N, C-alpha and C positions, 0 to 999 in steps of 0.2 A: 565442627564435627557434629555428627549428629549420632546419639548412641541410643537404642532401643534395648531396655534391660527387662527382660520376661513380660513383653508386651502383649497382652490379649485383650479384643473387641470383638463383640458378639453383637448382632442385629437381630432383634426378635423377629417370629415371623412362625408360618406353620413348619411343624415338625421340628421344634427348638431351635428354629430362627437359623442364622448363617454367620460363620464365625469369619472373620477377614484378617484375625490374628490370634494365633495359638500359642502364647508363650514363645515370642520372636525375641531373639537376642541377634543384633546386628549393629555393626560401626560402618558408618558412611563418612568418610574420612574428607578433610578439607582438602580442596585442591585437586580433587579427583571426580570427573562426570561418571556418573553410574546409572545404566538404564534400570529401569524397573520395570519387568515384562510380568505378563500373566494372561490367562484368556479373560474374556468379558465377563464381568462380574465376580471377578477374582478378590476385587477390592484395593484396585492399585491408587483409585484416588484417594479412597478413606484411609489407607495408609499415608499419603501425603498429608492428608490434613491431620493425623496424628503426627506426623513430624514437625508441622508449621505450629501445632499446638490449638486449633481451630477445632480439634475432637479428641475429647477426653477417653483414655484408656479405659478398659472397666478394672485392670489390675496392670501393674507393672509400670516402669518409668521410661518417658522419654527426655535425654538430656541433651542441651544445645551447647554448643561454644560458639561463639561469634553471632553474626547478625544472620538468620534465616528468613528467606522470602516467604511470602504467602503463596499456595498452590496456582500457581499462574496459568489459566487455560479459559476453556469455555465457561465454567460455574466457577465466579471469581468472586472477591469480596467488595466490589464495587458498589455505592450505594445508588439506587435506581433513581430518588428523587431529587439527586444532585446533578449539574451538569458535570460532561468530562472535565472541564477545567477546575471546577470544585473539586471533584474527588482528587485530583492531581496536587491542587495544594494543598487539601487536607492529609494527603499521604506525605507530602513534603514536610510538613509541622511535624508529623507522626514520628517521621525517621532522621529529622534534623538536617534535611538538604534543603537547597536554595528552591522556592516555588516557582518564581519565573521560569528560572532554568529549567526544572522539569518539565513545565507547560510546553517550552519552546523545544524542548527535545521531544517530546511526546509529539508535538506537532508534525516535526520533520520525520518521524519514523512511521507514523499512522497515516499521516496524509487525511486528516479528518476534516481539516478546514474548518469552516464555520460549525461543523457538528459538535465541536467541543464546547460550545455554549450552548449545548443542547441536553436536556435531560438524558440520563443514561437510559431510563425505562424505554425511549423511543428506539434504542438503536437495536442493532440484528446483532444475532451471537457474534457473528465474525468481528462486527465494529466493538463490541466488548472486549472479546479475545485482544484486538490489536491494541485498545486502550490500557487494559490490564497488562499486558506483555510491556508494551513502551514504559508505562509507569514502574515496572519492576526493573527492566534493563538501565532505566533512568536513574537508579538507587542504588549505591555499592553494597551487595551483599556478599557474606562469605560463602553463602550456599544458596543456590536456586533451586526451587521447586518447581517443576514444567509439567505440563498434563496436557500434553496433545496441542499445545498451543501453535506448532509448526505445521499442524492439518489444516488450519482455517486460511483463507483468503486466495488470491490469485497467485499463480506460479512467482511472480516477482517478488509478491511479499514474503512468500513462503522462503525463496532464497535469501532475502534480507532478514528474517528472523534467524536463519542459521548463521548467517555471516557474524550478526550482532551477538547471538549466543556463544560461537565460537571465540570470539575477540574476550567476551566475557569470562568465558572458563577455561583463560590462558591465566587466571588470578585467582578464580573462585571454585568450589565445587559445585556439584549439581545432583539431583537425583531427576532423571527425564522418564517420563511416560510417553511411549508412542507406539504405534501400529505399523510403523513405518521401519523394518529392517535397514533401510538404508540412511535413514537420519540416525537412527541408533548408532550405526556404525560410523558415520561421520562425528557424532558429538561424543561417545562415549568411550571409555577404554575398559570399564568393568561393568558386570551385571550382576541382578538379583533376580530371581524368578518367585513370583507367590502363587503358591498352590494350595486348596483347602487349609489356609490359614498357616502354611509355612513359608518361610523364606529362606531360599537357598543361594549363597553368594559363590561368584564365580570372578576370579582376578582377570579372566579375558572376557570381553563382551562376546567374543564368537562363541564361547563354550556357553554362555547363558543362550545365545539365541538357540544353539543347536539343544538344548535341555526344552526350551519354551517349546520349540517345535514338535518335539518328542512327547510332550506332555498333551500339546493339541491333538496330535495324532492318535493318542490314546483315548483322548475324549471323544473323538470323533467315531472311533471306531467301536465304543460302548453306545454311543447313540444311534449304531446300527449302519454307519456310512451315510447319515444323512448331511447334506450340505447346509450352510446357514452360516452365523457370525464366525463360530469356531473353523468351519471348513474354509471360509474366506480367509481366516488368520494364517492357514496351513499355506495356503496358494501366495498369500503376501511373503511369508517367511523363505519360501522356496524360490521365488521371483528376487527376493533382496540378496542372495548370494553371488 
């Protein structure tokens, strides 16, 4: 379980900076996959970092019971100067699992082959995401934090990602950030919408998607109907119904 108690976080910048969490109270229960939704720049990835403990709140507390993964996605905690295999063996020691078994699992999932013996610094973003995903799925966590990882790679790899995640989520909870409404519906049963530093919980993921679409439509109207990333998100949500 992950509990946020009056959590606040603001990043400095023009006009007083940007708040991604304004005294947020929320409970993400063990054993339930939850979609974390919000417009571009709302702070979803930063909120995952707060949950993982890799980012400190300005005020409030984040409580964790059980083992929580790092945020698994394009921006991951792999050491760039180490090879893929060295990263896996390091994580295995850190989390108390068998190193050779984790390397073998990652090899089967990622298909990286000899690339596992090359430094992560030479990997593409997609290769890093594949490695981080395989590393996380190869370690038994009580709660997985997933940040757009199913958006990388080819269609076959994305299907494999979803199949592996579905298997893991049979016994674990998750917080899933994705711009794909179809992915969210397939993986998650509940949802939380982040907007202007506030988090609203929904017991049904469909209700969360509806609220997210309404927020994006209002933002688009305020922008004078101009398309862009917000408009694209609205179109995505409409297509995912």
